[in-house]
C-alpha positions in Angstrom: 84.1 -40.5 -40.4 84.9 -44.2 -40.4 83.1 -45.5 -37.4 86.0 -48.3 -36.7 88.2 -45.5 -36.2 86.0 -43.3 -33.9 85.4 -46.2 -31.6 83.2 -49.4 -30.7 80.7 -49.3 -28.1 79.0 -52.1 -26.9 75.2 -51.2 -25.6 72.5 -53.0 -23.8 70.2 -53.2 -21.0 71.6 -55.6 -18.0 69.8 -58.5 -16.0 66.3 -58.9 -16.1 65.4 -55.4 -17.2 63.6 -54.9 -20.5 63.7 -51.2 -20.7 65.5 -50.1 -23.7 64.3 -46.5 -24.5 67.4 -44.8 -22.9 69.9 -47.4 -24.7 68.1 -47.0 -27.8 68.3 -43.2 -27.7 72.0 -43.6 -26.9 72.7 -46.0 -29.7 71.3 -43.6 -32.2 73.2 -40.7 -30.8 76.5 -42.8 -30.7 75.9 -43.9 -34.4 75.3 -40.6 -35.6 78.3 -39.3 -34.1 80.5 -41.9 -35.8 80.7 -44.7 -33.3 80.3 -48.3 -34.3 77.5 -49.5 -31.9 77.1 -53.0 -31.1 73.4 -53.3 -29.6 72.6 -56.2 -27.5 69.0 -55.4 -26.6 67.4 -56.0 -23.3 68.1 -58.5 -20.6 71.6 -58.7 -21.3 74.0 -60.8 -18.9 77.4 -59.7 -17.9 78.9 -62.7 -19.8 77.0 -61.4 -23.1 78.6 -57.7 -22.7 82.1 -59.3 -22.0 81.7 -61.7 -25.3 80.6 -58.8 -27.6 83.3 -56.5 -26.1 86.1 -58.9 -26.7 84.7 -60.1 -30.1 84.5 -56.4 -31.4 87.6 -55.1 -29.5 85.1 -52.5 -28.0 86.4 -49.4 -26.6 83.5 -49.1 -24.1 80.7 -50.8 -22.5 77.6 -48.9 -21.8 75.2 -50.6 -19.4 71.6 -49.2 -19.1 69.1 -50.0 -16.3 65.8 -48.5 -15.3 64.4 -51.3 -13.1 66.5 -49.9 -10.3 68.4 -53.4 -9.7 71.6 -52.2 -11.3 73.3 -52.1 -8.0 72.9 -56.0 -7.9 73.1 -56.6 -11.7 76.4 -54.6 -12.3 78.4 -55.8 -9.3 81.6 -57.5 -10.3 81.4 -56.5 -14.1 84.8 -54.7 -13.9 86.5 -57.8 -12.5 85.0 -60.0 -15.3 86.5 -57.6 -17.8 89.9 -57.6 -16.1 89.8 -61.4 -16.2 89.0 -61.3 -19.8 91.9 -59.0 -20.6 89.5 -55.8 -21.0 91.1 -54.3 -17.6 91.3 -50.7 -19.4 87.8 -50.9 -21.2 85.5 -47.8 -20.4 82.4 -48.9 -18.3 79.3 -46.4 -18.6 76.2 -47.2 -16.5 73.2 -44.9 -16.3 69.3 -44.7 -15.6 67.4 -45.6 -12.6 70.1 -47.4 -11.1 68.9 -48.0 -7.3 65.5 -48.7 -5.8 64.2 -45.9 -3.9 65.3 -42.2 -3.4 68.9 -41.8 -2.5 71.4 -39.0 -2.8 72.8 -38.9 -6.4 76.3 -38.4 -5.1 76.1 -41.7 -3.2 74.9 -43.6 -5.8 77.3 -42.2 -8.2 80.2 -43.1 -5.7 78.8 -46.6 -5.1 79.2 -47.5 -9.0 82.6 -45.8 -9.0 83.6 -48.0 -6.4 82.4 -51.0 -8.4 84.9 -49.9 -11.1 82.5 -47.8 -13.7 84.3 -44.8 -15.1 81.0 -42.9 -15.7 77.7 -43.0 -13.9 74.6 -41.1 -15.6 71.5 -40.4 -13.5 68.1 -40.6 -14.5 67.5 -38.0 -17.3 71.1 -37.4 -18.0 71.5 -35.5 -21.3 72.9 -37.3 -24.5 75.2 -34.4 -25.2 76.7 -35.1 -21.6 77.4 -38.7 -22.2 78.9 -37.9 -25.8 81.3 -35.4 -24.2 82.4 -37.8 -21.6 83.1 -40.4 -24.2 85.1 -38.0 -26.4 87.0 -36.9 -23.2 87.7 -40.4 -21.9 88.8 -41.6 -25.5 91.1 -38.5 -25.7 89.2 -36.7 -28.3 88.3 -33.1 -28.3 85.3 -32.3 -26.2 81.9 -31.8 -27.7 79.8 -28.9 -26.7 77.3 -29.7 -23.6 77.4 -30.4 -20.0 80.2 -32.1 -18.4 79.2 -33.1 -15.1 76.3 -35.1 -13.6 75.3 -31.9 -11.8 74.6 -30.2 -14.9 72.5 -32.8 -16.2 69.9 -32.3 -13.6 
């Protein structure tokens, strides 16, 4: 399948975070599924995510974080997307998003309140994220878990 027709995904690790294993795994899986992947690497600023999304007419931005600082680093990205004319772009975030142990439903709600469409917990299954993306882009669902509860 032509990856340009499947969709374009910008992916990277936000802020000062230099952990890229989760983003790398997703990058590989998305490419294998036929998506055009724009990898930004580690320590990516919100502005770099936006610039790449605008330049490539991306369908989604995937933000990865393992440092626990995502609740600070991710704040305001939806508003910046809207200002850049990308108000309807899909925003996904996943990894170890907050410092300390917290109830996952509260963490998920916090990021959804920030404007993220999907919030993946630590250890989320790649199949779940791919199913979310297919569903969110109006494609038939792939096999696999479809909720964060099934990913645990």
